[in-house]
A tleap script that builds the chain and sets N, CA, C and O, in Angstrom:
source leaprc.protein.ff14SB
mol = sequence {
  NMET ARG LEU VAL VAL VAL ARG SER GLY GLY
  PHE SER GLY MET GLN ARG THR TRP SER THR
  GLN VAL SER SER GLU GLU ALA HIE GLU ARG
  TRP LEU PRO LEU LEU SER ASP PRO PRO GLU
  ALA PRO ASP ASN GLU PRO ASP ARG PHE THR
  TYR GLU ILE SER VAL GLY PRO ALA ALA VAL
  THR ILE PRO GLU ARG GLN VAL LYS GLY ARG
  TRP ARG GLU LEU VAL GLU ARG ALA ARG SER
  GLY ALA ASP SER ASP ALA GLY PRO GLY PRO
  ALA GLY CGLU
}
set mol.1.N position { 79.767 -91.642 41.497 }
set mol.1.CA position { 79.926 -90.583 40.550 }
set mol.1.C position { 78.781 -89.638 40.666 }
set mol.1.O position { 77.712 -90.022 41.140 }
set mol.2.N position { 78.959 -88.435 40.258 }
set mol.2.CA position { 77.969 -87.394 40.367 }
set mol.2.C position { 77.138 -87.293 39.125 }
set mol.2.O position { 77.664 -87.168 38.019 }
set mol.3.N position { 75.853 -87.345 39.302 }
set mol.3.CA position { 74.860 -87.146 38.216 }
set mol.3.C position { 74.260 -85.771 38.408 }
set mol.3.O position { 73.674 -85.465 39.446 }
set mol.4.N position { 74.425 -84.917 37.346 }
set mol.4.CA position { 74.041 -83.580 37.384 }
set mol.4.C position { 73.077 -83.280 36.162 }
set mol.4.O position { 73.394 -83.625 35.024 }
set mol.5.N position { 71.959 -82.663 36.424 }
set mol.5.CA position { 71.012 -82.225 35.361 }
set mol.5.C position { 70.779 -80.712 35.532 }
set mol.5.O position { 70.342 -80.232 36.577 }
set mol.6.N position { 71.076 -80.040 34.513 }
set mol.6.CA position { 70.804 -78.516 34.506 }
set mol.6.C position { 69.742 -78.268 33.433 }
set mol.6.O position { 69.976 -78.445 32.238 }
set mol.7.N position { 68.592 -77.859 33.900 }
set mol.7.CA position { 67.553 -77.411 32.989 }
set mol.7.C position { 67.626 -75.858 32.805 }
set mol.7.O position { 67.689 -75.104 33.776 }
set mol.8.N position { 67.615 -75.468 31.651 }
set mol.8.CA position { 67.612 -73.936 31.391 }
set mol.8.C position { 66.768 -73.625 30.182 }
set mol.8.O position { 66.382 -74.475 29.380 }
set mol.9.N position { 66.502 -72.276 30.117 }
set mol.9.CA position { 65.632 -71.887 29.007 }
set mol.9.C position { 64.195 -71.642 29.365 }
set mol.9.O position { 63.889 -71.174 30.462 }
set mol.10.N position { 63.367 -71.935 28.504 }
set mol.10.CA position { 61.929 -71.690 28.737 }
set mol.10.C position { 61.634 -70.124 28.563 }
set mol.10.O position { 62.513 -69.300 28.311 }
set mol.11.N position { 60.373 -69.847 28.719 }
set mol.11.CA position { 59.935 -68.454 28.579 }
set mol.11.C position { 60.705 -67.512 29.495 }
set mol.11.O position { 61.073 -66.425 29.050 }
set mol.12.N position { 60.964 -67.863 30.729 }
set mol.12.CA position { 61.550 -66.996 31.625 }
set mol.12.C position { 63.073 -67.112 31.716 }
set mol.12.O position { 63.714 -66.298 32.380 }
set mol.13.N position { 63.646 -68.097 31.067 }
set mol.13.CA position { 65.065 -68.293 30.978 }
set mol.13.C position { 65.672 -68.764 32.289 }
set mol.13.O position { 66.880 -68.667 32.503 }
set mol.14.N position { 64.829 -69.265 33.146 }
set mol.14.CA position { 65.335 -69.747 34.409 }
set mol.14.C position { 66.086 -70.995 34.369 }
set mol.14.O position { 65.891 -71.818 33.475 }
set mol.15.N position { 67.023 -71.187 35.399 }
set mol.15.CA position { 67.820 -72.359 35.417 }
set mol.15.C position { 67.536 -73.214 36.621 }
set mol.15.O position { 67.402 -72.663 37.713 }
set mol.16.N position { 67.437 -74.480 36.509 }
set mol.16.CA position { 67.190 -75.394 37.685 }
set mol.16.C position { 68.176 -76.536 37.581 }
set mol.16.O position { 68.439 -77.110 36.524 }
set mol.17.N position { 68.715 -76.830 38.792 }
set mol.17.CA position { 69.802 -77.937 38.782 }
set mol.17.C position { 69.388 -78.947 39.809 }
set mol.17.O position { 68.940 -78.611 40.905 }
set mol.18.N position { 69.557 -80.271 39.410 }
set mol.18.CA position { 69.355 -81.403 40.330 }
set mol.18.C position { 70.628 -82.199 40.190 }
set mol.18.O position { 71.206 -82.340 39.113 }
set mol.19.N position { 71.040 -82.717 41.345 }
set mol.19.CA position { 72.223 -83.555 41.343 }
set mol.19.C position { 72.112 -84.527 42.417 }
set mol.19.O position { 71.475 -84.296 43.445 }
set mol.20.N position { 72.753 -85.659 42.175 }
set mol.20.CA position { 72.717 -86.811 43.102 }
set mol.20.C position { 74.021 -87.657 42.869 }
set mol.20.O position { 74.698 -87.558 41.847 }
set mol.21.N position { 74.289 -88.449 43.854 }
set mol.21.CA position { 75.466 -89.309 43.720 }
set mol.21.C position { 74.952 -90.695 43.304 }
set mol.21.O position { 74.007 -91.197 43.912 }
set mol.22.N position { 75.558 -91.330 42.273 }
set mol.22.CA position { 75.206 -92.565 41.834 }
set mol.22.C position { 76.451 -93.507 41.977 }
set mol.22.O position { 77.594 -93.051 42.005 }
set mol.23.N position { 76.187 -94.763 42.061 }
set mol.23.CA position { 77.270 -95.698 42.247 }
set mol.23.C position { 78.035 -95.704 40.887 }
set mol.23.O position { 77.489 -95.320 39.853 }
set mol.24.N position { 79.292 -96.146 40.928 }
set mol.24.CA position { 80.085 -96.319 39.736 }
set mol.24.C position { 79.506 -97.363 38.816 }
set mol.24.O position { 79.537 -97.241 37.592 }
set mol.25.N position { 78.978 -98.391 39.441 }
set mol.25.CA position { 78.299 -99.473 38.719 }
set mol.25.C position { 77.062 -98.954 37.932 }
set mol.25.O position { 76.857 -99.278 36.762 }
set mol.26.N position { 76.272 -98.152 38.625 }
set mol.26.CA position { 75.054 -97.598 37.963 }
set mol.26.C position { 75.465 -96.714 36.846 }
set mol.26.O position { 74.903 -96.785 35.753 }
set mol.27.N position { 76.439 -95.874 37.091 }
set mol.27.CA position { 76.943 -94.908 36.049 }
set mol.27.C position { 77.418 -95.640 34.822 }
set mol.27.O position { 77.001 -95.317 33.710 }
set mol.28.N position { 78.317 -96.661 35.004 }
set mol.28.CA position { 78.898 -97.400 33.887 }
set mol.28.C position { 77.924 -98.279 33.191 }
set mol.28.O position { 78.034 -98.455 31.977 }
set mol.29.N position { 76.943 -98.864 33.906 }
set mol.29.CA position { 76.051 -99.726 33.241 }
set mol.29.C position { 74.866 -99.073 32.604 }
set mol.29.O position { 74.424 -99.514 31.543 }
set mol.30.N position { 74.321 -98.016 33.217 }
set mol.30.CA position { 73.179 -97.354 32.738 }
set mol.30.C position { 73.377 -96.066 32.022 }
set mol.30.O position { 72.877 -95.894 30.910 }
set mol.31.N position { 74.104 -95.136 32.632 }
set mol.31.CA position { 74.044 -93.798 32.169 }
set mol.31.C position { 75.269 -93.367 31.210 }
set mol.31.O position { 75.024 -92.614 30.268 }
set mol.32.N position { 76.451 -93.784 31.408 }
set mol.32.CA position { 77.583 -93.452 30.526 }
set mol.32.C position { 77.319 -93.918 29.191 }
set mol.32.O position { 77.555 -93.113 28.290 }
set mol.33.N position { 76.852 -95.116 28.862 }
set mol.33.CA position { 76.547 -95.508 27.506 }
set mol.33.C position { 75.498 -94.724 26.884 }
set mol.33.O position { 75.524 -94.561 25.664 }
set mol.34.N position { 74.544 -94.202 27.621 }
set mol.34.CA position { 73.516 -93.336 27.058 }
set mol.34.C position { 74.167 -91.991 26.689 }
set mol.34.O position { 73.854 -91.419 25.645 }
set mol.35.N position { 75.056 -91.495 27.528 }
set mol.35.CA position { 75.569 -90.185 27.188 }
set mol.35.C position { 76.490 -90.358 25.929 }
set mol.35.O position { 76.676 -89.399 25.181 }
set mol.36.N position { 77.024 -91.492 25.712 }
set mol.36.CA position { 77.938 -91.656 24.554 }
set mol.36.C position { 77.153 -91.658 23.254 }
set mol.36.O position { 77.781 -91.665 22.196 }
set mol.37.N position { 75.866 -91.651 23.256 }
set mol.37.CA position { 75.077 -91.715 22.091 }
set mol.37.C position { 73.855 -90.819 22.216 }
set mol.37.O position { 72.727 -91.299 22.328 }
set mol.38.N position { 74.103 -89.444 22.193 }
set mol.38.CA position { 73.063 -88.455 22.422 }
set mol.38.C position { 72.207 -88.381 21.211 }
set mol.38.O position { 72.640 -88.678 20.098 }
set mol.39.N position { 70.917 -87.960 21.442 }
set mol.39.CA position { 69.997 -87.850 20.257 }
set mol.39.C position { 70.350 -86.565 19.484 }
set mol.39.O position { 70.877 -85.602 20.040 }
set mol.40.N position { 70.039 -86.594 18.191 }
set mol.40.CA position { 70.334 -85.428 17.354 }
set mol.40.C position { 69.402 -84.251 17.819 }
set mol.40.O position { 68.215 -84.447 18.078 }
set mol.41.N position { 69.940 -83.143 17.901 }
set mol.41.CA position { 69.202 -81.999 18.279 }
set mol.41.C position { 68.490 -81.332 17.043 }
set mol.41.O position { 69.134 -81.085 16.024 }
set mol.42.N position { 67.198 -81.056 17.148 }
set mol.42.CA position { 66.522 -80.361 16.097 }
set mol.42.C position { 66.968 -78.910 16.043 }
set mol.42.O position { 67.640 -78.411 16.945 }
set mol.43.N position { 66.593 -78.273 15.007 }
set mol.43.CA position { 67.058 -76.871 14.852 }
set mol.43.C position { 66.510 -76.134 16.096 }
set mol.43.O position { 65.746 -76.639 16.919 }
set mol.44.N position { 67.000 -74.869 16.126 }
set mol.44.CA position { 66.742 -73.949 17.227 }
set mol.44.C position { 65.198 -73.925 17.549 }
set mol.44.O position { 64.339 -73.703 16.695 }
set mol.45.N position { 64.947 -74.177 18.868 }
set mol.45.CA position { 63.550 -74.082 19.346 }
set mol.45.C position { 63.406 -73.063 20.457 }
set mol.45.O position { 63.550 -73.403 21.631 }
set mol.46.N position { 63.130 -71.840 20.111 }
set mol.46.CA position { 63.067 -70.785 21.062 }
set mol.46.C position { 61.933 -71.113 22.146 }
set mol.46.O position { 60.937 -71.779 21.865 }
set mol.47.N position { 62.179 -70.593 23.370 }
set mol.47.CA position { 61.245 -70.771 24.452 }
set mol.47.C position { 61.082 -72.256 24.954 }
set mol.47.O position { 60.095 -72.561 25.623 }
set mol.48.N position { 61.989 -73.118 24.651 }
set mol.48.CA position { 62.001 -74.514 25.059 }
set mol.48.C position { 63.120 -74.674 26.025 }
set mol.48.O position { 64.071 -73.893 25.983 }
set mol.49.N position { 63.064 -75.634 26.887 }
set mol.49.CA position { 64.041 -75.997 27.853 }
set mol.49.C position { 65.243 -76.783 27.140 }
set mol.49.O position { 65.017 -77.553 26.206 }
set mol.50.N position { 66.446 -76.563 27.602 }
set mol.50.CA position { 67.462 -77.610 27.271 }
set mol.50.C position { 68.055 -78.116 28.529 }
set mol.50.O position { 68.110 -77.417 29.541 }
set mol.51.N position { 68.530 -79.414 28.465 }
set mol.51.CA position { 69.014 -80.126 29.562 }
set mol.51.C position { 70.487 -80.421 29.323 }
set mol.51.O position { 70.866 -81.071 28.348 }
set mol.52.N position { 71.327 -79.909 30.271 }
set mol.52.CA position { 72.717 -80.346 30.254 }
set mol.52.C position { 72.879 -81.427 31.289 }
set mol.52.O position { 72.645 -81.197 32.476 }
set mol.53.N position { 73.271 -82.585 30.861 }
set mol.53.CA position { 73.391 -83.762 31.622 }
set mol.53.C position { 74.729 -84.296 31.740 }
set mol.53.O position { 75.344 -84.608 30.720 }
set mol.54.N position { 75.267 -84.439 32.960 }
set mol.54.CA position { 76.575 -84.947 33.159 }
set mol.54.C position { 76.621 -86.064 34.153 }
set mol.54.O position { 75.905 -86.015 35.154 }
set mol.55.N position { 77.427 -87.069 33.928 }
set mol.55.CA position { 77.762 -88.146 34.775 }
set mol.55.C position { 79.192 -88.241 34.791 }
set mol.55.O position { 79.806 -88.618 33.793 }
set mol.56.N position { 79.847 -87.873 36.024 }
set mol.56.CA position { 81.279 -87.813 36.106 }
set mol.56.C position { 81.800 -86.831 34.987 }
set mol.56.O position { 81.246 -85.738 34.868 }
set mol.57.N position { 82.787 -87.166 34.210 }
set mol.57.CA position { 83.368 -86.265 33.269 }
set mol.57.C position { 82.584 -86.139 31.922 }
set mol.57.O position { 82.842 -85.242 31.120 }
set mol.58.N position { 81.616 -87.078 31.711 }
set mol.58.CA position { 80.849 -87.156 30.432 }
set mol.58.C position { 79.658 -86.121 30.498 }
set mol.58.O position { 78.944 -86.087 31.499 }
set mol.59.N position { 79.462 -85.331 29.494 }
set mol.59.CA position { 78.361 -84.455 29.482 }
set mol.59.C position { 77.817 -84.255 28.130 }
set mol.59.O position { 78.560 -84.276 27.149 }
set mol.60.N position { 76.415 -84.041 28.029 }
set mol.60.CA position { 75.761 -83.794 26.729 }
set mol.60.C position { 74.741 -82.712 27.140 }
set mol.60.O position { 74.384 -82.532 28.305 }
set mol.61.N position { 74.278 -81.964 26.006 }
set mol.61.CA position { 73.175 -81.056 26.155 }
set mol.61.C position { 72.146 -81.478 25.153 }
set mol.61.O position { 72.454 -81.669 23.977 }
set mol.62.N position { 70.921 -81.626 25.607 }
set mol.62.CA position { 69.919 -82.107 24.620 }
set mol.62.C position { 68.616 -81.231 24.868 }
set mol.62.O position { 68.352 -80.766 25.977 }
set mol.63.N position { 67.875 -81.057 23.815 }
set mol.63.CA position { 66.672 -80.250 23.859 }
set mol.63.C position { 65.576 -80.975 24.582 }
set mol.63.O position { 65.623 -82.201 24.680 }
set mol.64.N position { 64.477 -80.195 25.154 }
set mol.64.CA position { 63.464 -80.776 25.829 }
set mol.64.C position { 62.759 -81.838 25.039 }
set mol.64.O position { 62.381 -82.860 25.612 }
set mol.65.N position { 62.567 -81.665 23.812 }
set mol.65.CA position { 61.834 -82.584 22.954 }
set mol.65.C position { 62.419 -83.959 22.980 }
set mol.65.O position { 61.709 -84.955 22.842 }
set mol.66.N position { 63.744 -84.018 23.159 }
set mol.66.CA position { 64.467 -85.306 23.178 }
set mol.66.C position { 64.569 -85.996 24.606 }
set mol.66.O position { 65.228 -87.025 24.752 }
set mol.67.N position { 63.912 -85.407 25.617 }
set mol.67.CA position { 63.979 -86.022 26.881 }
set mol.67.C position { 62.741 -86.910 27.031 }
set mol.67.O position { 61.691 -86.522 27.543 }
set mol.68.N position { 62.961 -88.179 26.523 }
set mol.68.CA position { 61.940 -89.173 26.557 }
set mol.68.C position { 62.644 -90.465 26.681 }
set mol.68.O position { 63.853 -90.548 26.463 }
set mol.69.N position { 61.863 -91.552 27.053 }
set mol.69.CA position { 62.508 -92.874 27.201 }
set mol.69.C position { 63.555 -92.901 28.303 }
set mol.69.O position { 63.319 -92.462 29.428 }
set mol.70.N position { 64.712 -93.429 27.945 }
set mol.70.CA position { 65.809 -93.550 28.932 }
set mol.70.C position { 66.295 -92.149 29.357 }
set mol.70.O position { 66.738 -91.996 30.496 }
set mol.71.N position { 66.232 -91.133 28.499 }
set mol.71.CA position { 66.673 -89.797 28.845 }
set mol.71.C position { 65.678 -89.219 29.978 }
set mol.71.O position { 66.125 -88.583 30.932 }
set mol.72.N position { 64.409 -89.459 29.826 }
set mol.72.CA position { 63.472 -89.075 30.833 }
set mol.72.C position { 63.778 -89.812 32.191 }
set mol.72.O position { 63.677 -89.224 33.268 }
set mol.73.N position { 64.146 -91.097 32.086 }
set mol.73.CA position { 64.446 -91.877 33.230 }
set mol.73.C position { 65.681 -91.310 33.944 }
set mol.73.O position { 65.703 -91.255 35.174 }
set mol.74.N position { 66.702 -90.891 33.195 }
set mol.74.CA position { 67.870 -90.285 33.734 }
set mol.74.C position { 67.715 -88.867 34.430 }
set mol.74.O position { 68.333 -88.565 35.450 }
set mol.75.N position { 66.836 -88.037 33.780 }
set mol.75.CA position { 66.458 -86.840 34.409 }
set mol.75.C position { 65.658 -87.040 35.690 }
set mol.75.O position { 65.873 -86.334 36.675 }
set mol.76.N position { 64.706 -88.030 35.679 }
set mol.76.CA position { 63.973 -88.320 36.836 }
set mol.76.C position { 64.827 -88.841 37.920 }
set mol.76.O position { 64.603 -88.526 39.089 }
set mol.77.N position { 65.835 -89.658 37.574 }
set mol.77.CA position { 66.773 -90.185 38.599 }
set mol.77.C position { 67.514 -89.003 39.299 }
set mol.77.O position { 67.751 -89.049 40.506 }
set mol.78.N position { 67.861 -87.986 38.550 }
set mol.78.CA position { 68.589 -86.873 39.227 }
set mol.78.C position { 67.563 -86.086 40.049 }
set mol.78.O position { 67.893 -85.574 41.119 }
set mol.79.N position { 66.404 -85.992 39.591 }
set mol.79.CA position { 65.355 -85.200 40.327 }
set mol.79.C position { 64.971 -85.908 41.581 }
set mol.79.O position { 64.892 -85.301 42.649 }
set mol.80.N position { 64.724 -87.219 41.462 }
set mol.80.CA position { 64.157 -87.971 42.690 }
set mol.80.C position { 65.293 -88.107 43.725 }
set mol.80.O position { 64.978 -88.238 44.908 }
set mol.81.N position { 66.537 -88.085 43.381 }
set mol.81.CA position { 67.590 -88.206 44.315 }
set mol.81.C position { 68.272 -86.930 44.675 }
set mol.81.O position { 69.297 -86.931 45.357 }
set mol.82.N position { 67.695 -85.804 44.208 }
set mol.82.CA position { 68.450 -84.502 44.314 }
set mol.82.C position { 68.848 -84.205 45.711 }
set mol.82.O position { 68.054 -84.301 46.646 }
set mol.83.N position { 70.071 -83.848 45.841 }
set mol.83.CA position { 70.514 -83.317 47.153 }
set mol.83.C position { 71.028 -81.964 47.119 }
set mol.83.O position { 71.573 -81.469 48.105 }
set mol.84.N position { 70.866 -81.302 45.944 }
set mol.84.CA position { 71.169 -79.914 45.860 }
set mol.84.C position { 70.157 -79.357 44.799 }
set mol.84.O position { 69.730 -80.065 43.888 }
set mol.85.N position { 69.800 -78.049 44.971 }
set mol.85.CA position { 68.887 -77.369 44.073 }
set mol.85.C position { 69.383 -75.925 43.929 }
set mol.85.O position { 69.236 -75.133 44.860 }
set mol.86.N position { 69.958 -75.575 42.797 }
set mol.86.CA position { 70.479 -74.250 42.544 }
set mol.86.C position { 69.503 -73.299 41.838 }
set mol.86.O position { 69.780 -72.785 40.754 }
set mol.87.N position { 68.465 -73.104 42.424 }
set mol.87.CA position { 67.506 -72.140 41.837 }
set mol.87.C position { 66.031 -72.657 41.840 }
set mol.87.O position { 65.752 -73.848 41.699 }
set mol.88.N position { 65.153 -71.710 42.005 }
set mol.88.CA position { 63.724 -72.059 42.007 }
set mol.88.C position { 63.262 -72.470 40.664 }
set mol.88.O position { 63.816 -72.004 39.669 }
set mol.89.N position { 62.201 -73.383 40.558 }
set mol.89.CA position { 61.653 -73.715 39.430 }
set mol.89.C position { 60.238 -73.144 39.331 }
set mol.89.O position { 59.817 -72.423 40.235 }
set mol.90.N position { 59.526 -73.427 38.318 }
set mol.90.CA position { 58.137 -72.907 38.197 }
set mol.90.C position { 57.239 -73.419 39.302 }
set mol.90.O position { 57.544 -74.465 39.875 }
set mol.91.N position { 56.251 -72.808 39.607 }
set mol.91.CA position { 55.351 -73.229 40.718 }
set mol.91.C position { 54.799 -74.650 40.477 }
set mol.91.O position { 54.459 -74.996 39.345 }
set mol.92.N position { 54.717 -75.420 41.476 }
set mol.92.CA position { 54.246 -76.722 41.273 }
set mol.92.C position { 55.326 -77.752 41.137 }
set mol.92.O position { 55.011 -78.934 41.002 }
set mol.93.N position { 56.534 -77.392 41.165 }
set mol.93.CA position { 57.590 -78.345 40.963 }
set mol.93.C position { 58.226 -78.771 42.250 }
set mol.93.O position { 59.148 -79.586 42.243 }
savepdb mol mol.pdb
quit
């Protein structure tokens, strides 16, 4: 299954995409259950990133503040295995 993370927003409004292939087993055991229970989003937070995360057909959008714990692990999984990158990120990334 395809794991895709799209980070957008921030001060410059730039978008960054990371994607990788994950086994069906990994998707069903680790990530799809997480996507079925997204964290509650706080009220509008201007100049913050948002993360659109999809695994196969399941997708959620969560604010930067909620990317912690297993959500951070999921984002890092996409970043570390990234095989495509649709746009530059800030310097140092």
